[in-house]
C-alpha positions, 0 to 999 in steps of 0.5 A: 088592925089585928096582928093575927093572920086571917086564916080562912076568915076565922077569928083567934080566941084573943080577937073573939074576947076583944069583941066580947064573944064567949070563948072556952077556957080550953080553947084559950089555953090551947091558943096560948100554948100552941097558937091560933092555928091549933085552935082552928084545926081542933074546932074545924075538925071536932068543934061541937062534937063529943071527942073520945081521947084514948089512953096513951098506949092506944093513941098511935092507932087513934083517928083523933091522933091521926086527924089532929096530929101529935102536938095537939093530941098530946096537949089535949091528953096532958090537959084532959087525960083520957075519956070523953069531952065536948069540944066547943065551936069557938072560931067556927061558931056562926057568930064568930064566922059572921064577924070574921066575914064582916071584918074581911069585907071591911078590910077589902074596902067594900061598901056597906051596901056591897057587904049587906048584899054579900052577907045577906043582912040589913045595912043597919047590921053592917053599920053596927058591926063596923062600929063594933069592929072599930071600937075593938081596934080591928078597923 
């Protein structure tokens, strides 16, 4: 099983990579430096959006600074500078959320038919995902 605490049933970037899911270099670096909670906060707030990072002298008045906090904002600013950037969905993408929901259901020892009903998918999908999670060492 994963060593990363499950946060609202989200995967970490490392877990996504283990499952052969795509993860941006920006999110990988953020997780390596500040942990998965920072990635979850950034992608939960701005995932899939274009983000404007103001110059340092205006950061205290920035909505981005207010929403992300000084640590994440400073990390982004040091890494990217000021300007606009696209923030990837990462753990908030549909495929990552679905995989996390499957993992959470399996860890609660729910049966395959229960999981299929709850996640609105075919029983064969549940079997495939179970095999994938087992192969990756999550079950």
